[in-house]
PQR file of N, CA, C, O and H, with PARSE charges and radii, in Angstrom:
ATOM      1  N   MET A   1      40.294 211.820 -81.510 -0.4000 1.5000
ATOM      2  CA  MET A   1      39.740 212.361 -79.856 -0.0000 2.0000
ATOM      3  C   MET A   1      38.261 211.059 -79.785  0.5500 1.7000
ATOM      4  O   MET A   1      37.847 210.546 -78.746 -0.5500 1.4000
ATOM      5  N   LEU A   2      37.786 210.825 -81.033 -0.4000 1.5000
ATOM      6  CA  LEU A   2      36.630 210.475 -81.012 -0.0000 2.0000
ATOM      7  C   LEU A   2      36.746 209.227 -80.883  0.5500 1.7000
ATOM      8  O   LEU A   2      35.976 208.653 -80.113 -0.5500 1.4000
ATOM      9  H   LEU A   2      38.122 211.242 -81.877  0.4000 1.0000
ATOM     10  N   ASN A   3      37.970 208.315 -81.775 -0.4000 1.5000
ATOM     11  CA  ASN A   3      38.312 207.050 -81.720 -0.0000 2.0000
ATOM     12  C   ASN A   3      38.712 207.267 -80.674  0.5500 1.7000
ATOM     13  O   ASN A   3      37.776 206.651 -80.163 -0.5500 1.4000
ATOM     14  H   ASN A   3      38.595 208.781 -82.400  0.4000 1.0000
ATOM     15  N   GLU A   4      39.452 207.699 -79.554 -0.4000 1.5000
ATOM     16  CA  GLU A   4      39.757 207.383 -78.254 -0.0000 2.0000
ATOM     17  C   GLU A   4      38.590 207.248 -77.164  0.5500 1.7000
ATOM     18  O   GLU A   4      38.728 206.390 -76.292 -0.5500 1.4000
ATOM     19  H   GLU A   4      40.213 208.200 -79.969  0.4000 1.0000
ATOM     20  N   ASP A   5      37.329 208.139 -77.175 -0.4000 1.5000
ATOM     21  CA  ASP A   5      36.715 207.879 -76.751 -0.0000 2.0000
ATOM     22  C   ASP A   5      35.528 206.435 -76.877  0.5500 1.7000
ATOM     23  O   ASP A   5      34.723 206.073 -76.019 -0.5500 1.4000
ATOM     24  H   ASP A   5      37.217 208.836 -77.884  0.4000 1.0000
ATOM     25  N   LYS A   6      35.759 205.886 -78.120 -0.4000 1.5000
ATOM     26  CA  LYS A   6      34.730 204.593 -78.557 -0.0000 2.0000
ATOM     27  C   LYS A   6      35.838 203.752 -78.001  0.5500 1.7000
ATOM     28  O   LYS A   6      35.455 203.392 -76.888 -0.5500 1.4000
ATOM     29  H   LYS A   6      36.412 206.180 -78.817  0.4000 1.0000
ATOM     30  N   ALA A   7      36.917 203.313 -78.223 -0.4000 1.5000
ATOM     31  CA  ALA A   7      37.721 202.703 -77.648 -0.0000 2.0000
ATOM     32  C   ALA A   7      37.741 202.502 -76.193  0.5500 1.7000
ATOM     33  O   ALA A   7      37.921 201.406 -75.663 -0.5500 1.4000
ATOM     34  H   ALA A   7      37.228 203.606 -79.127  0.4000 1.0000
ATOM     35  N   PHE A   8      37.497 203.900 -75.407 -0.4000 1.5000
ATOM     36  CA  PHE A   8      37.582 203.744 -74.008 -0.0000 2.0000
ATOM     37  C   PHE A   8      36.105 202.778 -73.801  0.5500 1.7000
ATOM     38  O   PHE A   8      36.054 201.633 -73.352 -0.5500 1.4000
ATOM     39  H   PHE A   8      37.351 204.790 -75.838  0.4000 1.0000
ATOM     40  N   GLU A   9      35.198 203.451 -74.176 -0.4000 1.5000
ATOM     41  CA  GLU A   9      33.728 202.700 -74.248 -0.0000 2.0000
ATOM     42  C   GLU A   9      33.615 200.954 -74.159  0.5500 1.7000
ATOM     43  O   GLU A   9      33.087 200.174 -73.366 -0.5500 1.4000
ATOM     44  H   GLU A   9      35.239 204.381 -74.540  0.4000 1.0000
ATOM     45  N   GLN A  10      34.493 200.797 -75.552 -0.4000 1.5000
ATOM     46  CA  GLN A  10      34.484 199.498 -75.793 -0.0000 2.0000
ATOM     47  C   GLN A  10      35.353 198.369 -74.809  0.5500 1.7000
ATOM     48  O   GLN A  10      35.158 197.161 -74.667 -0.5500 1.4000
ATOM     49  H   GLN A  10      34.921 201.431 -76.196  0.4000 1.0000
ATOM     50  N   LYS A  11      36.586 199.442 -74.076 -0.4000 1.5000
ATOM     51  CA  LYS A  11      36.762 198.435 -73.049 -0.0000 2.0000
ATOM     52  C   LYS A  11      36.112 198.379 -72.082  0.5500 1.7000
ATOM     53  O   LYS A  11      35.922 197.343 -71.447 -0.5500 1.4000
ATOM     54  H   LYS A  11      36.744 200.423 -74.192  0.4000 1.0000
ATOM     55  N   ILE A  12      35.645 199.519 -71.795 -0.4000 1.5000
ATOM     56  CA  ILE A  12      34.797 199.510 -70.447 -0.0000 2.0000
ATOM     57  C   ILE A  12      33.426 198.194 -70.551  0.5500 1.7000
ATOM     58  O   ILE A  12      33.033 197.306 -69.795 -0.5500 1.4000
ATOM     59  H   ILE A  12      35.799 200.361 -72.312  0.4000 1.0000
ATOM     60  N   LYS A  13      33.108 198.600 -71.672 -0.4000 1.5000
ATOM     61  CA  LYS A  13      31.930 197.393 -71.713 -0.0000 2.0000
ATOM     62  C   LYS A  13      32.216 195.978 -72.204  0.5500 1.7000
ATOM     63  O   LYS A  13      31.315 195.142 -72.136 -0.5500 1.4000
ATOM     64  H   LYS A  13      33.427 199.322 -72.286  0.4000 1.0000
ATOM     65  N   GLY A  14      33.498 195.634 -72.731 -0.4000 1.5000
ATOM     66  CA  GLY A  14      34.410 194.366 -72.285 -0.0000 2.0000
ATOM     67  C   GLY A  14      34.474 194.209 -70.866  0.5500 1.7000
ATOM     68  O   GLY A  14      34.263 193.042 -70.539 -0.5500 1.4000
ATOM     69  H   GLY A  14      34.229 196.313 -72.787  0.4000 1.0000
ATOM     70  N   GLN A  15      34.699 195.003 -69.889 -0.4000 1.5000
ATOM     71  CA  GLN A  15      34.801 194.800 -68.694 -0.0000 2.0000
ATOM     72  C   GLN A  15      33.428 194.152 -67.917  0.5500 1.7000
ATOM     73  O   GLN A  15      33.312 193.157 -67.202 -0.5500 1.4000
ATOM     74  H   GLN A  15      34.871 195.952 -70.155  0.4000 1.0000
ATOM     75  N   MET A  16      32.691 194.910 -68.263 -0.4000 1.5000
ATOM     76  CA  MET A  16      31.481 194.917 -67.857 -0.0000 2.0000
ATOM     77  C   MET A  16      30.560 193.272 -68.383  0.5500 1.7000
ATOM     78  O   MET A  16      30.373 192.844 -69.522 -0.5500 1.4000
ATOM     79  H   MET A  16      32.785 195.718 -68.844  0.4000 1.0000
ATOM     80  N   THR A  17      30.187 192.733 -67.171 -0.4000 1.5000
ATOM     81  CA  THR A  17      29.616 191.420 -67.449 -0.0000 2.0000
ATOM     82  C   THR A  17      28.444 191.113 -66.611  0.5500 1.7000
ATOM     83  O   THR A  17      28.421 190.878 -65.403 -0.5500 1.4000
ATOM     84  H   THR A  17      30.339 193.081 -66.246  0.4000 1.0000
ATOM     85  N   ASN A  18      27.091 191.173 -67.790 -0.4000 1.5000
ATOM     86  CA  ASN A  18      26.015 190.997 -66.796 -0.0000 2.0000
ATOM     87  C   ASN A  18      25.416 192.243 -66.120  0.5500 1.7000
ATOM     88  O   ASN A  18      24.406 192.151 -65.423 -0.5500 1.4000
ATOM     89  H   ASN A  18      27.109 191.363 -68.771  0.4000 1.0000
ATOM     90  N   GLY A  19      26.267 193.799 -66.405 -0.4000 1.5000
ATOM     91  CA  GLY A  19      25.602 194.323 -66.025 -0.0000 2.0000
ATOM     92  C   GLY A  19      26.152 194.543 -65.021  0.5500 1.7000
ATOM     93  O   GLY A  19      25.503 195.422 -64.454 -0.5500 1.4000
ATOM     94  H   GLY A  19      27.088 193.873 -66.971  0.4000 1.0000
ATOM     95  N   THR A  20      27.032 194.248 -64.410 -0.4000 1.5000
ATOM     96  CA  THR A  20      27.827 194.458 -62.913 -0.0000 2.0000
ATOM     97  C   THR A  20      29.414 194.802 -63.450  0.5500 1.7000
ATOM     98  O   THR A  20      29.953 194.345 -64.459 -0.5500 1.4000
ATOM     99  H   THR A  20      27.559 193.534 -64.871  0.4000 1.0000
ATOM    100  N   CYS A  21      29.906 195.614 -62.597 -0.4000 1.5000
ATOM    101  CA  CYS A  21      31.225 196.209 -62.436 -0.0000 2.0000
ATOM    102  C   CYS A  21      32.127 194.995 -61.950  0.5500 1.7000
ATOM    103  O   CYS A  21      31.999 194.247 -60.981 -0.5500 1.4000
ATOM    104  H   CYS A  21      29.469 195.985 -61.778  0.4000 1.0000
ATOM    105  N   PRO A  22      32.927 195.045 -62.790 -0.5600 1.5000
ATOM    106  CA  PRO A  22      34.260 194.038 -62.562  0.2800 2.0000
ATOM    107  C   PRO A  22      34.955 193.971 -61.061  0.5500 1.7000
ATOM    108  O   PRO A  22      35.496 192.997 -60.538 -0.5500 1.4000
ATOM    109  N   CYS A  23      34.746 195.524 -60.441 -0.4000 1.5000
ATOM    110  CA  CYS A  23      35.053 195.738 -59.210 -0.0000 2.0000
ATOM    111  C   CYS A  23      34.533 195.105 -57.853  0.5500 1.7000
ATOM    112  O   CYS A  23      35.096 195.022 -56.760 -0.5500 1.4000
ATOM    113  H   CYS A  23      34.306 196.315 -60.866  0.4000 1.0000
ATOM    114  N   GLN A  24      33.026 194.598 -58.354 -0.4000 1.5000
ATOM    115  CA  GLN A  24      32.274 194.331 -57.426 -0.0000 2.0000
ATOM    116  C   GLN A  24      32.096 192.694 -57.643  0.5500 1.7000
ATOM    117  O   GLN A  24      31.372 192.084 -56.856 -0.5500 1.4000
ATOM    118  H   GLN A  24      32.569 194.665 -59.241  0.4000 1.0000
ATOM    119  N   MET A  25      32.586 192.181 -58.433 -0.4000 1.5000
ATOM    120  CA  MET A  25      33.061 190.834 -58.597 -0.0000 2.0000
ATOM    121  C   MET A  25      34.082 189.945 -58.172  0.5500 1.7000
ATOM    122  O   MET A  25      34.493 188.961 -58.787 -0.5500 1.4000
ATOM    123  H   MET A  25      33.174 192.676 -59.073  0.4000 1.0000
ATOM    124  N   THR A  26      34.440 190.350 -57.125 -0.4000 1.5000
ATOM    125  CA  THR A  26      35.346 189.697 -56.312 -0.0000 2.0000
ATOM    126  C   THR A  26      34.764 189.020 -55.468  0.5500 1.7000
ATOM    127  O   THR A  26      33.567 189.094 -55.193 -0.5500 1.4000
ATOM    128  H   THR A  26      34.106 191.149 -56.625  0.4000 1.0000
ATOM    129  N   ASP A  27      36.005 187.914 -54.729 -0.4000 1.5000
ATOM    130  CA  ASP A  27      34.989 186.459 -53.762 -0.0000 2.0000
ATOM    131  C   ASP A  27      35.342 187.356 -52.632  0.5500 1.7000
ATOM    132  O   ASP A  27      36.471 187.831 -52.504 -0.5500 1.4000
ATOM    133  H   ASP A  27      36.978 187.854 -54.953  0.4000 1.0000
ATOM    134  N   LEU A  28      34.362 187.580 -51.816 -0.4000 1.5000
ATOM    135  CA  LEU A  28      34.473 188.681 -50.792 -0.0000 2.0000
ATOM    136  C   LEU A  28      34.226 187.392 -49.779  0.5500 1.7000
ATOM    137  O   LEU A  28      33.182 186.750 -49.670 -0.5500 1.4000
ATOM    138  H   LEU A  28      33.445 187.195 -51.920  0.4000 1.0000
ATOM    139  N   ASN A  29      35.804 187.136 -48.880 -0.4000 1.5000
ATOM    140  CA  ASN A  29      35.775 186.044 -47.741 -0.0000 2.0000
ATOM    141  C   ASN A  29      34.937 186.940 -46.657  0.5500 1.7000
ATOM    142  O   ASN A  29      34.988 188.116 -46.297 -0.5500 1.4000
ATOM    143  H   ASN A  29      36.653 187.657 -48.969  0.4000 1.0000
ATOM    144  N   PRO A  30      34.004 185.601 -46.257 -0.5600 1.5000
ATOM    145  CA  PRO A  30      33.129 186.789 -44.837  0.2800 2.0000
ATOM    146  C   PRO A  30      34.578 186.618 -43.762  0.5500 1.7000
ATOM    147  O   PRO A  30      35.367 185.678 -43.667 -0.5500 1.4000
ATOM    148  N   GLN A  31      34.526 188.031 -42.987 -0.4000 1.5000
ATOM    149  CA  GLN A  31      35.422 188.315 -41.963 -0.0000 2.0000
ATOM    150  C   GLN A  31      35.129 187.248 -40.701  0.5500 1.7000
ATOM    151  O   GLN A  31      33.943 186.934 -40.602 -0.5500 1.4000
ATOM    152  H   GLN A  31      33.885 188.795 -43.065  0.4000 1.0000
ATOM    153  N   LYS A  32      36.049 186.643 -39.714 -0.4000 1.5000
ATOM    154  CA  LYS A  32      35.943 186.077 -38.892 -0.0000 2.0000
ATOM    155  C   LYS A  32      35.355 187.242 -37.774  0.5500 1.7000
ATOM    156  O   LYS A  32      35.542 188.442 -37.977 -0.5500 1.4000
ATOM    157  H   LYS A  32      37.012 186.899 -39.794  0.4000 1.0000
ATOM    158  N   THR A  33      34.904 186.931 -37.037 -0.4000 1.5000
ATOM    159  CA  THR A  33      34.317 188.108 -35.856 -0.0000 2.0000
ATOM    160  C   THR A  33      34.775 187.362 -34.316  0.5500 1.7000
ATOM    161  O   THR A  33      34.767 186.145 -34.134 -0.5500 1.4000
ATOM    162  H   THR A  33      34.752 185.957 -36.872  0.4000 1.0000
ATOM    163  N   SER A  34      35.084 188.173 -33.501 -0.4000 1.5000
ATOM    164  CA  SER A  34      35.541 187.890 -32.603 -0.0000 2.0000
ATOM    165  C   SER A  34      34.154 187.711 -31.378  0.5500 1.7000
ATOM    166  O   SER A  34      34.270 187.329 -30.214 -0.5500 1.4000
ATOM    167  H   SER A  34      35.091 189.162 -33.649  0.4000 1.0000
ATOM    168  N   LEU A  35      33.178 188.026 -31.928 -0.4000 1.5000
ATOM    169  CA  LEU A  35      32.037 187.904 -31.091 -0.0000 2.0000
ATOM    170  C   LEU A  35      31.516 186.480 -31.006  0.5500 1.7000
ATOM    171  O   LEU A  35      31.279 186.005 -32.117 -0.5500 1.4000
ATOM    172  H   LEU A  35      33.084 188.336 -32.875  0.4000 1.0000
ATOM    173  N   HIS A  36      31.233 185.533 -29.796 -0.4000 1.5000
ATOM    174  CA  HIS A  36      30.403 185.002 -29.720 -0.0000 2.0000
ATOM    175  C   HIS A  36      29.175 184.877 -28.431  0.5500 1.7000
ATOM    176  O   HIS A  36      29.220 185.473 -27.355 -0.5500 1.4000
ATOM    177  H   HIS A  36      31.426 185.919 -28.894  0.4000 1.0000
ATOM    178  N   THR A  37      28.392 184.186 -28.770 -0.4000 1.5000
ATOM    179  CA  THR A  37      27.037 184.245 -28.170 -0.0000 2.0000
ATOM    180  C   THR A  37      27.189 183.302 -27.027  0.5500 1.7000
ATOM    181  O   THR A  37      27.710 182.190 -27.107 -0.5500 1.4000
ATOM    182  H   THR A  37      28.355 183.702 -29.644  0.4000 1.0000
ATOM    183  N   VAL A  38      26.588 183.955 -25.741 -0.4000 1.5000
ATOM    184  CA  VAL A  38      26.711 183.470 -24.229 -0.0000 2.0000
ATOM    185  C   VAL A  38      25.359 183.518 -24.029  0.5500 1.7000
ATOM    186  O   VAL A  38      24.532 184.166 -24.670 -0.5500 1.4000
ATOM    187  H   VAL A  38      26.165 184.859 -25.676  0.4000 1.0000
ATOM    188  N   THR A  39      25.168 182.695 -22.975 -0.4000 1.5000
ATOM    189  CA  THR A  39      23.986 182.924 -22.229 -0.0000 2.0000
ATOM    190  C   THR A  39      24.257 183.336 -20.722  0.5500 1.7000
ATOM    191  O   THR A  39      25.104 182.630 -20.175 -0.5500 1.4000
ATOM    192  H   THR A  39      25.841 182.169 -22.454  0.4000 1.0000
ATOM    193  N   CYS A  40      23.789 184.185 -20.062 -0.4000 1.5000
ATOM    194  CA  CYS A  40      24.292 184.931 -18.937 -0.0000 2.0000
ATOM    195  C   CYS A  40      23.866 183.569 -17.669  0.5500 1.7000
ATOM    196  O   CYS A  40      22.804 182.946 -17.667 -0.5500 1.4000
ATOM    197  H   CYS A  40      23.101 184.759 -20.506  0.4000 1.0000
ATOM    198  N   ARG A  41      24.768 183.417 -16.894 -0.4000 1.5000
ATOM    199  CA  ARG A  41      24.576 182.768 -15.807 -0.0000 2.0000
ATOM    200  C   ARG A  41      23.052 182.915 -14.853  0.5500 1.7000
ATOM    201  O   ARG A  41      22.258 182.040 -14.507 -0.5500 1.4000
ATOM    202  H   ARG A  41      25.631 183.923 -16.895  0.4000 1.0000
ATOM    203  N   VAL A  42      23.053 184.044 -14.673 -0.4000 1.5000
ATOM    204  CA  VAL A  42      22.283 184.872 -13.825 -0.0000 2.0000
ATOM    205  C   VAL A  42      20.868 185.185 -13.762  0.5500 1.7000
ATOM    206  O   VAL A  42      20.030 185.065 -12.868 -0.5500 1.4000
ATOM    207  H   VAL A  42      23.699 184.755 -14.954  0.4000 1.0000
ATOM    208  N   CYS A  43      20.817 185.735 -15.264 -0.4000 1.5000
ATOM    209  CA  CYS A  43      19.281 185.800 -15.720 -0.0000 2.0000
ATOM    210  C   CYS A  43      18.998 184.982 -16.811  0.5500 1.7000
ATOM    211  O   CYS A  43      17.850 185.177 -17.212 -0.5500 1.4000
ATOM    212  H   CYS A  43      21.498 185.833 -15.990  0.4000 1.0000
ATOM    213  N   GLY A  44      19.632 184.111 -17.467 -0.4000 1.5000
ATOM    214  CA  GLY A  44      19.308 183.391 -18.463 -0.0000 2.0000
ATOM    215  C   GLY A  44      19.084 184.055 -19.919  0.5500 1.7000
ATOM    216  O   GLY A  44      18.492 183.497 -20.843 -0.5500 1.4000
ATOM    217  H   GLY A  44      20.564 183.953 -17.142  0.4000 1.0000
ATOM    218  N   LYS A  45      19.557 185.116 -19.956 -0.4000 1.5000
ATOM    219  CA  LYS A  45      19.537 186.314 -21.098 -0.0000 2.0000
ATOM    220  C   LYS A  45      20.527 185.818 -22.194  0.5500 1.7000
ATOM    221  O   LYS A  45      21.554 185.275 -21.786 -0.5500 1.4000
ATOM    222  H   LYS A  45      20.038 185.569 -19.206  0.4000 1.0000
ATOM    223  N   THR A  46      20.369 185.923 -23.329 -0.4000 1.5000
ATOM    224  CA  THR A  46      21.441 185.426 -24.177 -0.0000 2.0000
ATOM    225  C   THR A  46      21.903 186.392 -24.997  0.5500 1.7000
ATOM    226  O   THR A  46      21.125 187.013 -25.721 -0.5500 1.4000
ATOM    227  H   THR A  46      19.535 186.364 -23.660  0.4000 1.0000
ATOM    228  N   PHE A  47      23.381 186.665 -24.981 -0.4000 1.5000
ATOM    229  CA  PHE A  47      24.033 188.189 -25.885 -0.0000 2.0000
ATOM    230  C   PHE A  47      24.961 187.691 -26.329  0.5500 1.7000
ATOM    231  O   PHE A  47      25.219 186.499 -26.169 -0.5500 1.4000
ATOM    232  H   PHE A  47      24.014 186.161 -24.393  0.4000 1.0000
ATOM    233  N   LYS A  48      25.690 188.527 -27.007 -0.4000 1.5000
ATOM    234  CA  LYS A  48      26.977 188.769 -27.659 -0.0000 2.0000
ATOM    235  C   LYS A  48      27.790 189.626 -27.284  0.5500 1.7000
ATOM    236  O   LYS A  48      27.642 190.846 -27.218 -0.5500 1.4000
ATOM    237  H   LYS A  48      25.480 189.496 -27.137  0.4000 1.0000
ATOM    238  N   THR A  49      29.046 188.719 -26.922 -0.4000 1.5000
ATOM    239  CA  THR A  49      30.100 189.236 -26.618 -0.0000 2.0000
ATOM    240  C   THR A  49      31.455 189.115 -27.185  0.5500 1.7000
ATOM    241  O   THR A  49      31.582 188.030 -27.752 -0.5500 1.4000
ATOM    242  H   THR A  49      29.166 187.728 -26.976  0.4000 1.0000
ATOM    243  N   ASN A  50      32.246 189.665 -27.218 -0.4000 1.5000
ATOM    244  CA  ASN A  50      34.100 189.469 -27.263 -0.0000 2.0000
ATOM    245  C   ASN A  50      34.889 188.807 -26.185  0.5500 1.7000
ATOM    246  O   ASN A  50      35.939 188.228 -26.464 -0.5500 1.4000
ATOM    247  H   ASN A  50      32.142 190.547 -26.758  0.4000 1.0000
ATOM    248  N   SER A  51      34.271 188.886 -24.533 -0.4000 1.5000
ATOM    249  CA  SER A  51      35.003 188.907 -24.028 -0.0000 2.0000
ATOM    250  C   SER A  51      34.596 187.803 -23.492  0.5500 1.7000
ATOM    251  O   SER A  51      33.580 187.284 -23.954 -0.5500 1.4000
ATOM    252  H   SER A  51      33.418 189.356 -24.306  0.4000 1.0000
ATOM    253  N   GLN A  52      35.378 187.106 -22.255 -0.4000 1.5000
ATOM    254  CA  GLN A  52      35.116 186.107 -21.449 -0.0000 2.0000
ATOM    255  C   GLN A  52      34.034 185.743 -20.710  0.5500 1.7000
ATOM    256  O   GLN A  52      33.790 184.611 -20.291 -0.5500 1.4000
ATOM    257  H   GLN A  52      36.204 187.528 -21.880  0.4000 1.0000
ATOM    258  N   ASP A  53      33.328 186.831 -20.546 -0.4000 1.5000
ATOM    259  CA  ASP A  53      32.233 186.814 -19.270 -0.0000 2.0000
ATOM    260  C   ASP A  53      31.403 185.611 -19.902  0.5500 1.7000
ATOM    261  O   ASP A  53      31.434 185.078 -21.011 -0.5500 1.4000
ATOM    262  H   ASP A  53      33.526 187.751 -20.887  0.4000 1.0000
ATOM    263  N   ASP A  54      30.611 185.385 -18.695 -0.4000 1.5000
ATOM    264  CA  ASP A  54      29.259 184.792 -18.986 -0.0000 2.0000
ATOM    265  C   ASP A  54      28.477 185.395 -18.153  0.5500 1.7000
ATOM    266  O   ASP A  54      27.748 184.620 -17.534 -0.5500 1.4000
ATOM    267  H   ASP A  54      30.586 185.818 -17.794  0.4000 1.0000
ATOM    268  N   ILE A  55      28.334 186.711 -17.859 -0.4000 1.5000
ATOM    269  CA  ILE A  55      27.333 187.713 -16.821 -0.0000 2.0000
ATOM    270  C   ILE A  55      27.177 188.514 -18.143  0.5500 1.7000
ATOM    271  O   ILE A  55      27.917 188.650 -19.118 -0.5500 1.4000
ATOM    272  H   ILE A  55      28.926 187.340 -18.362  0.4000 1.0000
ATOM    273  N   CYS A  56      26.026 188.964 -17.848 -0.4000 1.5000
ATOM    274  CA  CYS A  56      25.410 190.197 -19.121 -0.0000 2.0000
ATOM    275  C   CYS A  56      25.356 191.465 -18.653  0.5500 1.7000
ATOM    276  O   CYS A  56      25.050 191.792 -17.506 -0.5500 1.4000
ATOM    277  H   CYS A  56      25.425 188.853 -17.056  0.4000 1.0000
ATOM    278  N   PHE A  57      25.716 192.317 -19.726 -0.4000 1.5000
ATOM    279  CA  PHE A  57      25.746 193.770 -19.047 -0.0000 2.0000
ATOM    280  C   PHE A  57      24.911 194.265 -18.125  0.5500 1.7000
ATOM    281  O   PHE A  57      25.315 195.104 -17.319 -0.5500 1.4000
ATOM    282  H   PHE A  57      25.964 192.052 -20.657  0.4000 1.0000
ATOM    283  N   SER A  58      23.721 193.845 -18.119 -0.4000 1.5000
ATOM    284  CA  SER A  58      22.728 194.002 -16.905 -0.0000 2.0000
ATOM    285  C   SER A  58      22.864 193.613 -15.726  0.5500 1.7000
ATOM    286  O   SER A  58      22.717 194.485 -14.870 -0.5500 1.4000
ATOM    287  H   SER A  58      23.392 193.164 -18.773  0.4000 1.0000
ATOM    288  N   CYS A  59      23.116 192.507 -15.359 -0.4000 1.5000
ATOM    289  CA  CYS A  59      23.525 192.080 -13.981 -0.0000 2.0000
ATOM    290  C   CYS A  59      24.999 192.304 -13.842  0.5500 1.7000
ATOM    291  O   CYS A  59      25.353 191.992 -12.705 -0.5500 1.4000
ATOM    292  H   CYS A  59      23.235 191.798 -16.055  0.4000 1.0000
ATOM    293  N   LYS A  60      26.052 192.760 -14.636 -0.4000 1.5000
ATOM    294  CA  LYS A  60      26.954 193.007 -14.262 -0.0000 2.0000
ATOM    295  C   LYS A  60      27.072 194.583 -13.384  0.5500 1.7000
ATOM    296  O   LYS A  60      27.866 194.764 -12.460 -0.5500 1.4000
ATOM    297  H   LYS A  60      25.764 193.014 -15.560  0.4000 1.0000
ATOM    298  N   LYS A  61      26.031 195.710 -13.945 -0.4000 1.5000
ATOM    299  CA  LYS A  61      25.965 196.616 -13.674 -0.0000 2.0000
ATOM    300  C   LYS A  61      25.028 196.711 -12.005  0.5500 1.7000
ATOM    301  O   LYS A  61      25.279 197.427 -11.036 -0.5500 1.4000
ATOM    302  H   LYS A  61      25.387 195.563 -14.696  0.4000 1.0000
ATOM    303  N   LYS A  62      23.975 195.739 -12.187 -0.4000 1.5000
ATOM    304  CA  LYS A  62      23.167 195.350 -10.595 -0.0000 2.0000
ATOM    305  C   LYS A  62      24.116 195.153  -9.491  0.5500 1.7000
ATOM    306  O   LYS A  62      23.990 195.507  -8.319 -0.5500 1.4000
ATOM    307  H   LYS A  62      23.771 195.157 -12.974  0.4000 1.0000
ATOM    308  N   SER A  63      25.308 194.391 -10.183 -0.4000 1.5000
ATOM    309  CA  SER A  63      26.121 193.864  -8.885 -0.0000 2.0000
ATOM    310  C   SER A  63      27.464 194.947  -8.149  0.5500 1.7000
ATOM    311  O   SER A  63      28.094 194.565  -7.162 -0.5500 1.4000
ATOM    312  H   SER A  63      25.410 194.104 -11.135  0.4000 1.0000
TER
END
């Protein structure tokens, strides 16, 4: 049992690189977002939206 524990520890230490876990060393590709920056044609406010609107939420609410 003691040999199994030491073997397990050696296996884990072999997988560790510079103090980081191998599960955290994956290449994370940035996810593409559907949000785009738009300037409101009524008030000029810049906002992010996923719709094709060019009027901000405040100006939509007023009309």
